[in-house]
C-alpha positions in Angstrom: 74.0 60.1 44.5 75.7 61.8 47.4 72.6 64.0 48.2 70.4 60.9 48.1 72.7 59.0 50.4 72.8 62.0 52.8 69.0 62.4 52.8 68.6 58.8 53.4 71.2 58.8 56.3 69.5 61.8 57.9 65.9 60.3 57.6 67.2 57.1 59.3 68.8 59.1 62.0 65.7 61.1 62.7 63.5 57.8 62.7 65.9 56.2 65.2 65.8 59.4 67.3 62.0 59.5 67.3 61.8 55.9 68.1 64.1 56.7 71.3 62.1 59.7 72.2 58.7 57.9 71.8 59.7 55.1 74.3 60.9 57.5 77.2 57.8 56.7 79.3 57.8 52.9 78.6 59.7 51.9 81.7 57.4 54.3 83.9 54.3 52.5 82.5 56.1 49.1 83.0 56.9 50.0 86.6 53.3 50.6 87.4 52.1 47.6 85.6 54.6 45.6 87.6 53.3 47.1 90.8 49.8 46.0 89.8 51.1 42.5 89.0 53.2 42.4 92.2 56.1 41.3 89.9 59.4 41.9 91.7 61.7 41.2 88.8 59.6 43.3 86.4 59.8 46.2 88.9 63.6 45.9 89.3 64.2 45.6 85.3 62.7 49.1 84.9 65.8 50.7 86.8 69.4 51.0 86.1 71.6 49.0 88.5 72.7 52.0 90.6 69.2 53.9 90.5 67.9 55.9 93.5 64.4 55.8 94.9 63.4 58.7 97.3 60.5 60.4 98.8 60.4 64.2 99.6 58.7 64.3 103.0 56.5 66.9 104.5 59.2 68.0 106.9 61.6 68.7 104.1 63.6 65.6 104.7 64.3 63.1 102.0 63.9 59.4 102.6 65.8 56.9 100.4 64.5 53.4 99.8 66.5 50.4 98.6 65.0 49.6 95.2 65.3 45.7 95.9 63.6 46.0 99.2 60.9 48.2 97.6 60.3 45.6 94.8 60.4 42.7 97.4 57.9 44.5 99.5 55.5 45.2 96.6 55.8 41.5 95.6 54.5 40.4 99.0 51.8 42.9 99.4 48.2 41.9 99.4 45.7 43.8 97.4 45.5 45.6 94.3 47.9 48.5 93.9 47.0 50.9 91.3 49.0 54.1 90.6 47.3 56.3 88.1 49.3 59.0 86.3 47.2 62.1 85.7 49.6 63.7 83.1 53.1 63.3 81.9 55.3 66.2 81.1 58.4 64.8 79.3 61.6 66.7 78.4 64.2 64.8 76.5 67.7 65.5 75.1 69.6 62.6 73.5 69.9 59.8 76.0 68.7 61.9 79.0 65.0 62.6 79.9 63.0 63.9 82.7 59.4 63.1 83.3 57.0 64.8 85.7 53.9 62.8 86.7 51.1 63.9 89.2 49.5 60.7 90.5 46.7 59.1 92.6 47.4 56.0 94.2 44.7 53.3 94.8 44.8 50.2 97.0 42.0 47.8 96.5 40.2 50.6 94.5 40.2 52.9 97.5 42.0 56.2 97.0 45.1 56.0 99.4 47.2 59.1 98.6 48.2 61.3 95.7 51.3 63.4 94.9 53.9 64.1 92.2 56.6 61.7 90.7 59.9 63.1 89.3 61.7 60.7 87.0 65.2 61.0 85.6 65.7 58.3 82.8 68.7 57.5 80.7 68.8 55.5 77.4 70.9 52.5 77.9 71.9 49.6 75.5 68.6 48.0 76.9 66.4 51.0 76.2 65.2 53.7 78.5 65.7 52.9 82.3 64.8 54.9 85.3 67.9 56.0 87.2 66.3 58.4 89.7 62.8 58.6 91.0 61.7 61.1 93.7 58.0 61.7 94.7 56.0 63.4 97.3 52.7 63.1 99.0 50.1 65.9 98.6 48.7 66.9 101.9 45.3 67.7 101.0 42.0 66.6 99.1 43.3 64.2 96.5 40.0 64.4 94.6 40.5 68.1 94.1 44.2 67.4 93.3 43.2 64.9 90.6 40.8 67.5 89.0 43.5 70.0 88.9 46.1 67.8 87.3 43.9 65.7 84.9 
């Protein structure tokens, strides 16, 4: 009886751990869906309350953007915004995850730029949330970049 109870408890624990791990990229996918939809509140809901949004610039400086201002700007933009992730490399341990995603960004179906996103996520009582996002912009041919990272 004790062995059966222990096996059931372990199985439930593994199932809940796998469910947590399986949803790591959900807020990332929802973020880019929200950008396509110009949905300010949906963008904001993918982040922790004290999340950080940054860009590593060509001159080695780092620019920080206020997430609320970013979400408001996306909501007001005209045109179709479509960030396509070329791959997702996920590393996860318990309630902490890191996701590396090369991307290409289209505005009104025209290639605008490309680069890499680096996400740090934490699992909260509300599920996975983005706590830190830094990206860069590739200086070169984005079509070749896309082929390399697809």
